[in-house]
C-alpha positions in Angstrom: 53.5 92.3 102.1 55.9 89.4 102.8 57.2 91.1 106.0 53.7 91.4 107.3 53.4 87.6 106.9 56.4 87.2 109.2 59.1 86.8 106.6 62.5 88.5 107.2 64.6 89.6 104.3 68.1 88.1 104.2 69.3 88.9 100.7 68.1 90.7 97.5 69.2 89.8 94.0 71.5 87.0 95.0 73.6 85.9 92.0 75.7 82.9 91.2 78.2 83.5 88.5 77.7 80.2 86.6 74.8 78.0 86.4 73.0 75.5 84.2 73.8 76.1 80.5 76.7 78.5 81.5 74.1 81.1 82.5 74.1 82.9 85.8 71.5 82.0 88.4 69.7 84.6 90.5 67.2 84.6 93.3 65.3 87.9 93.7 64.6 87.6 97.4 65.9 85.2 100.0 63.8 85.3 103.2 63.4 83.4 106.4 60.0 82.5 107.9 59.3 82.6 111.6 60.0 78.8 111.9 63.4 79.2 110.4 62.6 77.9 106.9 64.4 79.7 104.0 62.0 81.1 101.4 63.3 81.8 97.8 61.1 84.4 96.0 61.0 85.0 92.3 59.4 88.4 91.6 57.5 88.4 88.2 55.0 90.7 86.6 53.4 90.7 83.2 51.8 93.8 81.8 49.2 91.8 79.8 47.4 88.8 81.2 46.9 87.4 77.6 50.6 86.3 77.7 49.7 83.8 80.5 50.5 85.8 83.6 53.6 85.9 85.8 53.7 82.2 86.5 53.7 81.3 82.8 56.8 83.5 82.3 58.9 81.2 84.6 60.3 78.7 82.1 61.9 75.4 82.9 65.3 77.0 82.2 64.5 79.8 84.6 63.5 77.3 87.2 66.8 75.5 86.9 68.7 78.8 87.3 66.8 79.6 90.4 67.3 76.1 91.9 71.0 76.4 91.0 71.4 79.7 92.9 69.3 78.5 95.8 71.5 75.4 96.3 74.6 77.6 96.1 
């Protein structure tokens, strides 16, 4: 689906050994759009919508780990 939108896959499951709170950071997909902008994708899924959906599962701590890995 992302490739159809013109995004090109650069890396999958990119990991940084140490991040905020001594936990590893990871970016599920790193892609580049047609204009050259890097796009960092977090792939999330929840089996039950009553738990708030995929977006609600990305906590502040998870956001910091993603940012840490993206800056690396």
